[in-house]
C-alpha positions in Angstrom: 257.0 -155.3 -59.6 256.7 -151.7 -60.6 254.2 -152.5 -63.4 252.0 -154.6 -61.0 251.9 -151.7 -58.5 250.6 -149.3 -61.1 247.9 -151.7 -62.2 246.8 -152.1 -58.6 246.5 -148.3 -58.2 244.5 -148.0 -61.5 242.0 -150.7 -60.3 241.4 -149.0 -57.0 240.7 -145.8 -58.8 238.1 -147.4 -61.0 236.3 -148.9 -57.9 236.3 -145.6 -56.2 234.8 -144.0 -59.3 232.0 -146.5 -59.5 231.2 -146.1 -55.8 231.0 -142.3 -56.3 228.7 -142.7 -59.3 226.4 -145.1 -57.4 226.2 -142.7 -54.4 225.3 -139.9 -56.8 222.6 -142.1 -58.4 221.3 -142.9 -54.9 221.1 -139.3 -54.0 219.1 -138.6 -57.2 216.9 -141.7 -57.0 214.4 -140.2 -54.4 213.5 -137.6 -56.9 212.9 -140.1 -59.6 210.6 -142.2 -57.3 208.6 -139.1 -56.3 208.1 -138.3 -60.0 207.1 -141.9 -60.7 204.7 -142.0 -57.8 203.1 -138.8 -59.0 202.7 -140.3 -62.4 200.9 -143.5 -61.0 199.0 -141.8 -58.2 196.0 -140.7 -60.2 195.4 -144.1 -61.9 195.7 -145.7 -58.4 193.2 -143.2 -57.0 190.9 -143.7 -59.9 191.0 -147.5 -59.5 190.3 -147.3 -55.8 187.5 -144.8 -56.4 186.1 -146.9 -59.1 185.9 -149.9 -56.8 184.4 -148.0 -53.9 181.8 -146.1 -56.1 180.9 -149.3 -58.0 180.1 -151.0 -54.7 178.2 -148.0 -53.5 176.3 -147.5 -56.7 175.4 -151.2 -57.0 173.9 -151.0 -53.5 171.9 -147.8 -54.4 170.8 -149.3 -57.7 169.4 -152.3 -55.8 167.4 -150.0 -53.6 166.2 -148.1 -56.6 165.3 -151.3 -58.4 163.1 -152.4 -55.4 161.5 -149.0 -55.4 160.8 -149.3 -59.1 159.2 -152.7 -58.7 157.0 -151.4 -55.9 155.9 -148.4 -57.9 155.3 -150.6 -61.0 153.1 -153.0 -59.0 151.1 -150.3 -57.3 150.3 -148.5 -60.5 149.7 -151.8 -62.4 147.3 -153.0 -59.7 145.4 -149.7 -59.7 145.2 -149.8 -63.5 144.2 -153.5 -63.6 141.4 -153.0 -61.1 140.0 -149.8 -62.7 139.6 -150.0 -66.4 138.8 -146.3 -66.5 142.0 -145.2 -64.7 144.1 -143.1 -67.1 147.7 -143.9 -67.7 148.5 -140.4 -66.3 146.7 -141.2 -63.1 148.6 -144.5 -62.8 151.8 -142.6 -63.6 151.1 -140.3 -60.6 150.6 -143.4 -58.4 153.9 -144.9 -59.6 155.8 -141.6 -58.9 154.3 -141.3 -55.4 155.3 -144.8 -54.4 158.7 -144.5 -56.0 159.4 -141.2 -54.3 158.3 -142.6 -50.9 160.6 -145.6 -51.2 163.6 -143.5 -52.2 163.2 -140.6 -49.9 166.2 -141.6 -47.8 168.6 -141.8 -50.8 170.1 -138.4 -50.9 172.9 -139.0 -53.4 170.6 -139.6 -56.5 169.2 -137.3 -59.1 166.1 -138.8 -60.9 165.3 -137.3 -64.2 162.4 -139.6 -65.1 159.9 -142.0 -63.6 157.9 -143.1 -66.6 155.0 -145.6 -66.3 153.4 -147.1 -69.4 150.7 -149.6 -70.3 150.9 -151.6 -73.5 147.3 -152.4 -74.0 147.8 -154.8 -76.9 150.2 -157.1 -75.0 148.7 -156.2 -71.6 152.2 -155.3 -70.3 152.9 -152.7 -67.7 156.3 -151.1 -67.6 158.4 -148.5 -65.7 161.5 -146.7 -66.9 163.8 -144.9 -64.3 166.4 -142.5 -65.6 168.9 -140.5 -63.5 172.3 -140.5 -61.9 174.1 -141.5 -58.7 176.5 -138.9 -57.3 180.0 -140.4 -56.8 181.9 -140.3 -53.5 185.6 -140.6 -54.7 185.6 -140.5 -58.5 184.6 -136.9 -58.4 188.2 -136.2 -57.5 189.2 -137.3 -61.0 186.3 -135.6 -62.7 183.7 -138.4 -62.6 180.9 -136.8 -60.7 178.0 -139.2 -61.4 177.2 -142.7 -62.5 174.2 -143.3 -64.6 170.9 -144.9 -63.5 169.0 -146.8 -66.2 166.4 -149.2 -64.8 163.6 -150.8 -66.7 161.0 -153.3 -65.4 157.9 -154.9 -66.7 154.8 -156.5 -65.1 152.3 -158.6 -66.9 148.9 -159.2 -65.4 148.6 -162.8 -64.2 146.1 -165.0 -66.1 142.6 -164.9 -64.6 142.4 -167.3 -61.7 139.7 -168.4 -59.3 139.7 -166.2 -56.3 136.9 -166.6 -53.7 136.7 -164.6 -50.5 134.3 -165.0 -47.6 134.3 -162.3 -44.9 132.9 -163.1 -41.4 132.4 -159.7 -39.8 131.4 -158.9 -36.2 128.2 -156.9 -36.0 127.5 -157.1 -32.3 126.7 -154.3 -29.9 130.3 -153.6 -29.1 130.8 -152.4 -32.8 128.3 -149.6 -32.3 129.1 -146.2 -33.8 132.4 -145.4 -35.4 133.8 -148.9 -35.2 131.1 -150.3 -37.6 131.6 -147.3 -39.8 135.3 -148.0 -40.0 134.7 -151.7 -40.7 132.5 -150.8 -43.6 135.1 -148.5 -45.0 137.9 -151.0 -44.6 136.0 -154.0 -46.1 134.8 -151.9 -49.0 138.3 -150.8 -49.7 139.3 -154.4 -50.0 136.4 -155.1 -52.4 137.5 -152.1 -54.6 141.0 -153.6 -54.8 140.1 -157.2 -55.6 136.9 -156.8 -57.8 136.4 -155.0 -61.1 133.1 -153.2 -61.8 132.3 -155.8 -64.4 133.6 -159.1 -65.8 135.0 -160.4 -62.5 136.9 -163.6 -62.0 136.8 -162.8 -58.2 133.8 -163.8 -56.0 133.2 -162.3 -52.6 130.7 -163.3 -49.9 129.7 -161.5 -46.6 128.7 -163.0 -43.3 127.6 -160.5 -40.6 127.4 -162.2 -37.3 126.5 -161.6 -33.6 125.1 -164.4 -31.6 123.5 -165.9 -34.7 123.7 -165.6 -38.5 120.8 -164.8 -40.8 120.7 -167.1 -43.9 117.7 -165.4 -45.4 113.9 -166.1 -45.4 114.1 -167.3 -49.0 116.0 -170.4 -47.9 113.5 -171.7 -45.4 112.5 -174.7 -47.7 116.1 -175.7 -48.6 116.9 -179.4 -48.0 119.8 -178.5 -45.6 117.7 -176.5 -43.2 114.9 -177.4 -40.7 112.4 -174.6 -40.0 109.1 -175.1 -38.3 106.1 -173.4 -39.9 105.2 -170.0 -38.7 102.2 -170.1 -36.4 99.8 -167.5 -35.2 96.8 -168.4 -33.1 94.4 -166.8 -30.6 91.9 -168.0 -28.1 89.8 -167.1 -25.1 91.0 -168.1 -21.6 87.9 -168.4 -19.4 87.6 -167.1 -15.8 91.1 -165.7 -15.3 91.3 -164.3 -11.8 93.7 -161.5 -10.8 94.4 -159.8 -7.4 94.7 -156.0 -7.2 95.1 -153.5 -4.3 92.9 -150.5 -5.1 93.5 -148.9 -1.6 97.3 -149.0 -1.7 99.0 -145.9 -0.2 102.6 -144.7 0.1 104.2 -142.5 2.8 107.6 -141.3 4.0 108.9 -141.4 0.4 112.6 -140.4 -0.3 114.6 -140.1 -3.5 118.4 -140.2 -4.2 120.9 -140.9 -7.0 123.8 -143.4 -7.0 126.4 -144.7 -9.5 125.3 -147.8 -11.4 126.6 -149.8 -14.4 125.5 -152.3 -16.9 127.4 -154.7 -19.2 126.3 -155.5 -22.7 128.4 -157.6 -25.2 131.4 -157.2 -23.0 131.1 -153.4 -22.9 130.5 -151.9 -19.4 128.7 -148.6 -19.3 128.5 -146.5 -16.1 125.9 -143.9 -15.3 123.9 -142.3 -12.5 120.6 -144.0 -11.5 117.6 -142.4 -9.7 116.3 -144.4 -6.7 113.1 -144.0 -4.7 111.8 -145.7 -1.6 108.5 -145.4 0.3 106.6 -147.0 3.2 103.7 -148.9 1.6 100.3 -149.9 2.9 98.7 -152.2 0.3 95.3 -152.3 2.0 92.8 -155.1 1.4 93.2 -157.3 -1.7 90.4 -157.4 -4.3 90.1 -160.4 -6.6 88.5 -160.0 -10.0 87.7 -162.9 -12.4 86.8 -162.7 -16.1 87.4 -164.2 -19.5 90.6 -162.9 -21.3 91.8 -163.0 -24.9 95.0 -164.9 -25.5 97.3 -165.0 -28.6 100.7 -166.5 -29.5 103.0 -166.2 -32.4 105.9 -168.3 -33.7 107.8 -166.6 -36.6 111.1 -167.4 -38.3 113.2 -164.3 -39.2 116.0 -166.1 -41.0 118.2 -166.9 -37.9 119.8 -170.3 -37.6 121.4 -172.1 -34.7 124.1 -174.7 -34.5 124.0 -178.4 -35.2 125.2 -180.8 -32.5 129.0 -181.3 -32.4 130.9 -182.3 -34.5 128.4 -181.2 -37.2 128.6 -177.6 -36.1 132.3 -177.7 -37.1 132.2 -180.0 -40.1 130.7 -179.2 -43.5 128.6 -182.2 -44.6 125.7 -184.6 -43.8 123.1 -181.9 -44.2 120.6 -184.5 -45.4 120.4 -186.2 -42.0 121.7 -183.4 -39.8 119.9 -180.3 -41.0 120.6 -176.8 -39.8 118.0 -175.7 -37.1 116.0 -172.5 -37.8 115.4 -170.5 -34.6 111.9 -169.2 -34.1 111.2 -165.7 -32.6 114.8 -164.8 -32.8 116.5 -161.7 -34.0 119.8 -161.7 -35.8 122.0 -159.7 -38.1 121.6 -158.6 -41.7 121.2 -161.5 -44.1 124.5 -163.1 -45.3 125.5 -162.7 -49.0 126.7 -165.8 -50.8 129.7 -165.7 -53.1 129.0 -163.4 -56.0 131.0 -161.7 -58.8 128.7 -158.6 -58.6 130.8 -155.9 -57.0 127.6 -153.8 -56.5 125.9 -156.6 -54.6 128.9 -157.0 -52.2 129.2 -153.3 -51.6 125.5 -153.0 -50.9 125.7 -155.8 -48.4 128.6 -154.2 -46.5 126.7 -150.8 -46.5 123.6 -152.6 -45.1 125.4 -154.0 -42.0 123.9 -152.8 -38.8 124.7 -153.6 -35.1 122.4 -156.2 -33.7 122.4 -158.3 -30.5 124.0 -158.1 -27.1 126.1 -161.2 -27.3 129.0 -162.6 -29.4 129.4 -166.1 -30.7 132.3 -166.0 -33.2 132.1 -169.6 -34.3 128.8 -169.0 -36.0 130.2 -166.3 -38.3 133.3 -168.4 -39.0 131.4 -171.6 -39.8 129.0 -169.9 -42.2 131.9 -168.1 -44.0 133.5 -171.5 -44.3 130.2 -172.9 -45.8 130.1 -170.2 -48.4 133.5 -171.3 -49.7 133.0 -175.0 -49.8 131.3 -176.6 -52.9 127.9 -178.1 -52.5 125.2 -177.5 -49.9 124.3 -175.2 -48.1 125.7 -172.9 -50.8 127.0 -174.1 -54.2 128.5 -170.9 -55.5 132.0 -172.0 -54.6 134.3 -173.7 -57.1 135.3 -177.3 -56.6 138.6 -177.9 -54.8 139.8 -179.6 -58.0 139.2 -176.6 -60.2 140.8 -174.3 -57.7 143.9 -176.5 -57.6 144.1 -176.9 -61.4 143.8 -173.2 -62.1 146.1 -172.1 -59.3 143.2 -170.5 -57.6 142.6 -169.5 -54.0 139.8 -169.7 -51.4 140.1 -167.1 -48.7 138.3 -166.7 -45.3 138.6 -163.4 -43.4 137.3 -163.3 -39.8 137.2 -160.1 -37.8 136.0 -159.6 -34.3 136.5 -156.9 -31.6 135.9 -159.1 -28.5 135.5 -162.4 -26.7 132.9 -165.1 -27.1 130.2 -164.3 -24.5 128.0 -167.3 -25.1 128.6 -171.0 -24.7 128.5 -173.7 -27.4 125.3 -175.4 -26.4 123.0 -176.6 -29.2 121.1 -175.4 -31.0 120.9 -171.9 -29.4 124.4 -171.4 -27.8 122.4 -169.2 -25.4 124.0 -169.8 -22.0 126.3 -167.1 -20.5 129.7 -168.4 -19.5 133.3 -167.5 -20.0 133.3 -168.7 -23.6 135.9 -171.4 -23.2 133.9 -174.1 -25.0 133.0 -171.6 -27.7 136.7 -170.9 -28.1 137.3 -174.6 -28.7 134.7 -174.8 -31.3 136.3 -171.8 -33.0 139.7 -173.5 -33.0 138.2 -176.7 -34.5 136.4 -174.8 -37.3 139.6 -172.9 -38.2 141.4 -176.2 -38.4 138.7 -177.6 -40.7 139.0 -174.7 -43.0 142.7 -174.8 -43.2 142.7 -178.6 -43.7 140.6 -177.8 -46.9 143.5 -175.5 -48.1 141.4 -172.4 -47.4 143.7 -169.5 -46.6 142.5 -167.9 -43.3 143.1 -164.3 -42.4 142.1 -163.0 -38.9 141.8 -159.5 -37.5 141.6 -158.5 -33.8 140.0 -155.0 -33.7 140.8 -153.0 -30.6 141.0 -156.2 -28.6 142.8 -156.0 -25.2 142.2 -159.5 -24.0 145.4 -161.6 -24.7 143.4 -164.8 -24.8 141.2 -163.5 -27.7 144.3 -162.2 -29.6 145.9 -165.7 -29.3 142.7 -167.3 -30.4 142.5 -165.2 -33.5 146.2 -165.5 -34.3 146.1 -169.3 -34.0 143.2 -169.4 -36.4 145.2 -167.6 -39.1 147.1 -169.6 -41.8 150.4 -168.0 -40.6 151.5 -165.2 -38.3 151.6 -163.0 -41.5 147.9 -163.7 -41.9 147.0 -162.3 -38.5 146.5 -158.5 -37.8 146.3 -156.8 -34.4 144.4 -153.7 -35.4 144.6 -151.5 -32.2 142.7 -148.6 -33.8 140.6 -147.6 -36.7 143.5 -146.7 -39.0 145.2 -150.1 -38.4 141.9 -151.8 -39.2 141.9 -150.1 -42.6 145.6 -151.0 -43.0 144.9 -154.6 -42.2 142.3 -154.9 -45.0 144.6 -153.1 -47.4 147.5 -155.5 -46.7 145.2 -158.4 -47.3 144.1 -156.9 -50.6 147.8 -156.5 -51.5 148.4 -160.2 -50.8 145.4 -161.2 -52.9 146.1 -159.0 -55.9 148.6 -160.9 -57.9 150.9 -159.4 -60.6 154.1 -161.2 -61.5 157.3 -159.3 -62.6 158.3 -160.6 -66.0 161.6 -158.7 -66.3 
């Protein structure tokens, strides 16, 4: 029994010793964990920072890449459209566009924006070099992450591009509005046409109430123009009544406000008025032979064929276009041409003419410039355009409503323009059915009906521009030029 008692006491002692050792270890363990945490904290922080900064830098790189593409395309387009533009000048364009598109990125340092043109392979390139400032990794000594972006653009193969512009030249375009239109449309021409060796053709159709197809076309098979006629004769024994003893008394004068409306533009002024009491006296009749003359002259103006031929393009052999005698109209239209000088001169020559607007006439003749065959055959066939990935484009711009009706051939009656609007709609649909891309521009138009009319005419909402002032008109033509100038990113 005694031996068993001692063994029991020794076992208890061992247990107590182990408990004390474990308690001491427990007391010391917190220090060990703190040391271990300190050891792994920096790698954990670095990993978290790396994840955050990688996500952030990828987002920034995406924005920089988009800015680089925009800069590359802007410089490439400028270089492609102007053979004389130096690489240094194109570099300045690229830098300006890039800086503008990255102005809100405050955590980047750009060392280089380098534009280059490989003339042998006709490849444009841009190289962006710099760094992105880190957000968290700077704590562990990683202050920046590198930026190294390279992109190329290769000029697209020459393709058929035909553009016909129907431009409002009515009285409401008087003054600065017409000047702005000339500037805006010439800017587009500068963008889409080279000085020489053009694959692009452009035509111009100034319009008001009528269009001028040119005196040289009077004998074409698609038009019907009567011969000019000048004649004179003597009308015998023409009697007229006069009042040689007419007198006025009690005359008074005054002024009053008055107004007049021309091509939808109302002008107010002050008018002088005069009224008198009149005594005509006895009438005196005088009879004598009088010389008479009449003249019928064609000045290049054309009217509309009967519906639906005013909308459709065809059947000119049996349904010829009527020439209008003794009628004034706009500057002669310019058929599609690859001569940049010819197009620019035509735009410079535009002048305000006429007090009435009939938009369908401008639209229909721009459409006819683009279609192959009579009345104008400068346009490529639809088959060739499709095979070569080409494009036919119609741009129509107006600053107001139709003020004449759709009667034939003169569309000369004044009304609210509702029937003219319908003809406009139908002609737009005809053009779009022929896969012609239609752009429309409302210039300082306040009437919602006209805005809707022009918007519906466009191929899509992106093809319609509501230019509420001169600057926006220039912007509209610039955006159209952007759309029509094609360069494809190759890398």
